[in-house]
Backbone atoms as SQL, in Angstrom:
CREATE TABLE atoms (id INTEGER PRIMARY KEY, chain TEXT, resi INTEGER, resn TEXT, atom TEXT, x REAL, y REAL, z REAL);
INSERT INTO atoms VALUES
  (1, 'A', 1, 'MET', 'N', 128.728, 129.866, -19.514),
  (2, 'A', 1, 'MET', 'CA', 127.371, 129.374, -19.426),
  (3, 'A', 1, 'MET', 'C', 126.633, 129.720, -20.717),
  (4, 'A', 2, 'ALA', 'N', 126.008, 128.768, -21.303),
  (5, 'A', 2, 'ALA', 'CA', 125.297, 128.969, -22.566),
  (6, 'A', 2, 'ALA', 'C', 123.957, 129.658, -22.326),
  (7, 'A', 3, 'ARG', 'N', 123.544, 130.446, -23.291),
  (8, 'A', 3, 'ARG', 'CA', 122.248, 131.105, -23.205),
  (9, 'A', 3, 'ARG', 'C', 121.147, 130.136, -23.597),
  (10, 'A', 4, 'ARG', 'N', 119.994, 130.350, -23.055),
  (11, 'A', 4, 'ARG', 'CA', 118.846, 129.523, -23.423),
  (12, 'A', 4, 'ARG', 'C', 118.433, 129.846, -24.845),
  (13, 'A', 5, 'GLU', 'N', 118.009, 128.844, -25.552),
  (14, 'A', 5, 'GLU', 'CA', 117.582, 129.046, -26.929),
  (15, 'A', 5, 'GLU', 'C', 116.152, 129.559, -27.019),
  (16, 'A', 6, 'LYS', 'N', 115.316, 129.161, -26.067),
  (17, 'A', 6, 'LYS', 'CA', 113.917, 129.566, -26.112),
  (18, 'A', 6, 'LYS', 'C', 113.488, 130.059, -24.740),
  (19, 'A', 7, 'TYR', 'N', 112.817, 131.170, -24.717),
  (20, 'A', 7, 'TYR', 'CA', 112.309, 131.742, -23.482),
  (21, 'A', 7, 'TYR', 'C', 110.792, 131.698, -23.500),
  (22, 'A', 8, 'ASN', 'N', 110.203, 131.527, -22.316),
  (23, 'A', 8, 'ASN', 'CA', 108.748, 131.569, -22.217),
  (24, 'A', 8, 'ASN', 'C', 108.287, 133.015, -22.329),
  (25, 'A', 9, 'ARG', 'N', 107.223, 133.214, -23.074),
  (26, 'A', 9, 'ARG', 'CA', 106.611, 134.536, -23.193),
  (27, 'A', 9, 'ARG', 'C', 105.231, 134.460, -22.554),
  (28, 'A', 10, 'TYR', 'N', 104.933, 135.425, -21.719),
  (29, 'A', 10, 'TYR', 'CA', 103.655, 135.440, -21.023),
  (30, 'A', 10, 'TYR', 'C', 102.859, 136.657, -21.461),
  (31, 'A', 11, 'GLY', 'N', 101.574, 136.439, -21.697),
  (32, 'A', 11, 'GLY', 'CA', 100.694, 137.513, -22.130),
  (33, 'A', 11, 'GLY', 'C', 100.291, 138.413, -20.978),
  (34, 'A', 12, 'ASP', 'N', 99.705, 139.533, -21.336),
  (35, 'A', 12, 'ASP', 'CA', 99.283, 140.501, -20.321),
  (36, 'A', 12, 'ASP', 'C', 98.215, 139.928, -19.389),
  (37, 'A', 13, 'ASP', 'N', 97.326, 139.098, -19.920),
  (38, 'A', 13, 'ASP', 'CA', 96.284, 138.492, -19.084),
  (39, 'A', 13, 'ASP', 'C', 96.891, 137.569, -18.030),
  (40, 'A', 14, 'PHE', 'N', 97.866, 136.778, -18.434),
  (41, 'A', 14, 'PHE', 'CA', 98.537, 135.869, -17.500),
  (42, 'A', 14, 'PHE', 'C', 99.230, 136.671, -16.404),
  (43, 'A', 15, 'LYS', 'N', 99.925, 137.715, -16.799),
  (44, 'A', 15, 'LYS', 'CA', 100.645, 138.544, -15.826),
  (45, 'A', 15, 'LYS', 'C', 99.684, 139.200, -14.844),
  (46, 'A', 16, 'ALA', 'N', 98.580, 139.751, -15.371),
  (47, 'A', 16, 'ALA', 'CA', 97.603, 140.424, -14.512),
  (48, 'A', 16, 'ALA', 'C', 96.971, 139.437, -13.535),
  (49, 'A', 17, 'THR', 'N', 96.689, 138.244, -13.988),
  (50, 'A', 17, 'THR', 'CA', 96.108, 137.225, -13.112),
  (51, 'A', 17, 'THR', 'C', 97.092, 136.822, -12.030),
  (52, 'A', 18, 'ALA', 'N', 98.338, 136.651, -12.391),
  (53, 'A', 18, 'ALA', 'CA', 99.360, 136.269, -11.414),
  (54, 'A', 18, 'ALA', 'C', 99.493, 137.335, -10.333),
  (55, 'A', 19, 'VAL', 'N', 99.525, 138.585, -10.733),
  (56, 'A', 19, 'VAL', 'CA', 99.642, 139.678, -9.760),
  (57, 'A', 19, 'VAL', 'C', 98.387, 139.758, -8.901),
  (58, 'A', 20, 'ALA', 'N', 97.231, 139.568, -9.507),
  (59, 'A', 20, 'ALA', 'CA', 95.977, 139.627, -8.755),
  (60, 'A', 20, 'ALA', 'C', 95.905, 138.514, -7.710),
  (61, 'A', 21, 'LEU', 'N', 96.442, 137.363, -8.022),
  (62, 'A', 21, 'LEU', 'CA', 96.448, 136.261, -7.060),
  (63, 'A', 21, 'LEU', 'C', 97.243, 136.598, -5.814),
  (64, 'A', 22, 'THR', 'N', 98.277, 137.399, -5.952),
  (65, 'A', 22, 'THR', 'CA', 99.081, 137.766, -4.781),
  (66, 'A', 22, 'THR', 'C', 98.349, 138.733, -3.874),
  (67, 'A', 23, 'GLU', 'N', 97.319, 139.380, -4.390),
  (68, 'A', 23, 'GLU', 'CA', 96.566, 140.344, -3.598),
  (69, 'A', 23, 'GLU', 'C', 95.425, 139.706, -2.817),
  (70, 'A', 24, 'VAL', 'N', 95.197, 138.420, -3.025),
  (71, 'A', 24, 'VAL', 'CA', 94.170, 137.696, -2.277),
  (72, 'A', 24, 'VAL', 'C', 94.671, 137.475, -0.855),
  (73, 'A', 25, 'LYS', 'N', 93.806, 137.754, 0.103),
  (74, 'A', 25, 'LYS', 'CA', 94.192, 137.621, 1.506),
  (75, 'A', 25, 'LYS', 'C', 94.579, 136.182, 1.823),
  (76, 'A', 26, 'GLY', 'N', 95.728, 136.008, 2.445),
  (77, 'A', 26, 'GLY', 'CA', 96.205, 134.696, 2.848),
  (78, 'A', 26, 'GLY', 'C', 97.038, 133.973, 1.805),
  (79, 'A', 27, 'VAL', 'N', 97.163, 134.560, 0.618),
  (80, 'A', 27, 'VAL', 'CA', 97.944, 133.932, -0.452),
  (81, 'A', 27, 'VAL', 'C', 99.296, 134.622, -0.523),
  (82, 'A', 28, 'LYS', 'N', 100.359, 133.852, -0.405),
  (83, 'A', 28, 'LYS', 'CA', 101.708, 134.398, -0.467),
  (84, 'A', 28, 'LYS', 'C', 102.237, 134.305, -1.891),
  (85, 'A', 29, 'ALA', 'N', 103.164, 135.176, -2.198),
  (86, 'A', 29, 'ALA', 'CA', 103.762, 135.186, -3.537),
  (87, 'A', 29, 'ALA', 'C', 104.450, 133.861, -3.836),
  (88, 'A', 30, 'THR', 'N', 105.025, 133.236, -2.828),
  (89, 'A', 30, 'THR', 'CA', 105.699, 131.956, -3.051),
  (90, 'A', 30, 'THR', 'C', 104.711, 130.875, -3.481),
  (91, 'A', 31, 'TYR', 'N', 103.483, 130.937, -2.978),
  (92, 'A', 31, 'TYR', 'CA', 102.457, 129.978, -3.402),
  (93, 'A', 31, 'TYR', 'C', 102.111, 130.177, -4.870),
  (94, 'A', 32, 'VAL', 'N', 102.009, 131.433, -5.276),
  (95, 'A', 32, 'VAL', 'CA', 101.637, 131.749, -6.654),
  (96, 'A', 32, 'VAL', 'C', 102.718, 131.288, -7.629),
  (97, 'A', 33, 'VAL', 'N', 103.977, 131.590, -7.328),
  (98, 'A', 33, 'VAL', 'CA', 105.044, 131.212, -8.257),
  (99, 'A', 33, 'VAL', 'C', 105.182, 129.697, -8.361),
  (100, 'A', 34, 'GLU', 'N', 104.958, 128.984, -7.268),
  (101, 'A', 34, 'GLU', 'CA', 105.019, 127.528, -7.331),
  (102, 'A', 34, 'GLU', 'C', 103.865, 126.968, -8.159),
  (103, 'A', 35, 'ALA', 'N', 102.676, 127.521, -7.983),
  (104, 'A', 35, 'ALA', 'CA', 101.503, 127.031, -8.714),
  (105, 'A', 35, 'ALA', 'C', 101.606, 127.323, -10.208),
  (106, 'A', 36, 'LEU', 'N', 102.163, 128.486, -10.553),
  (107, 'A', 36, 'LEU', 'CA', 102.255, 128.881, -11.953),
  (108, 'A', 36, 'LEU', 'C', 103.573, 128.463, -12.600),
  (109, 'A', 37, 'ASP', 'N', 104.471, 127.933, -11.811),
  (110, 'A', 37, 'ASP', 'CA', 105.781, 127.480, -12.293),
  (111, 'A', 37, 'ASP', 'C', 106.553, 128.606, -12.985),
  (112, 'A', 38, 'ILE', 'N', 106.653, 129.725, -12.256),
  (113, 'A', 38, 'ILE', 'CA', 107.436, 130.861, -12.744),
  (114, 'A', 38, 'ILE', 'C', 108.444, 131.234, -11.660),
  (115, 'A', 39, 'HIS', 'N', 109.435, 132.021, -12.034),
  (116, 'A', 39, 'HIS', 'CA', 110.441, 132.463, -11.072),
  (117, 'A', 39, 'HIS', 'C', 109.885, 133.630, -10.270),
  (118, 'A', 40, 'GLU', 'N', 110.233, 133.667, -8.997),
  (119, 'A', 40, 'GLU', 'CA', 109.702, 134.695, -8.098),
  (120, 'A', 40, 'GLU', 'C', 110.062, 136.109, -8.563),
  (121, 'A', 41, 'VAL', 'N', 111.244, 136.289, -9.104),
  (122, 'A', 41, 'VAL', 'CA', 111.679, 137.615, -9.564),
  (123, 'A', 41, 'VAL', 'C', 110.766, 138.118, -10.680),
  (124, 'A', 42, 'MET', 'N', 110.325, 137.204, -11.547),
  (125, 'A', 42, 'MET', 'CA', 109.435, 137.606, -12.638),
  (126, 'A', 42, 'MET', 'C', 108.151, 138.197, -12.094),
  (127, 'A', 43, 'LEU', 'N', 107.609, 137.569, -11.076),
  (128, 'A', 43, 'LEU', 'CA', 106.362, 138.056, -10.497),
  (129, 'A', 43, 'LEU', 'C', 106.530, 139.458, -9.930),
  (130, 'A', 44, 'TYR', 'N', 107.633, 139.708, -9.251),
  (131, 'A', 44, 'TYR', 'CA', 107.861, 141.023, -8.668),
  (132, 'A', 44, 'TYR', 'C', 108.118, 142.083, -9.749),
  (133, 'A', 45, 'ARG', 'N', 108.660, 141.690, -10.883),
  (134, 'A', 45, 'ARG', 'CA', 108.895, 142.641, -11.970),
  (135, 'A', 45, 'ARG', 'C', 107.590, 143.063, -12.640),
  (136, 'A', 46, 'TRP', 'N', 106.605, 142.165, -12.611),
  (137, 'A', 46, 'TRP', 'CA', 105.329, 142.478, -13.258),
  (138, 'A', 46, 'TRP', 'C', 104.546, 143.439, -12.393);
């Protein structure tokens, strides 16, 4: 399997906002990752 040539880099503000969205009552992590188009594992690592 070939490695990707370019990876997305996310800033600290983006990461903090993504994590904060998961703390809103009634919002699931799966909703956040779909809306932001990121992988679920990335969100949990942040």
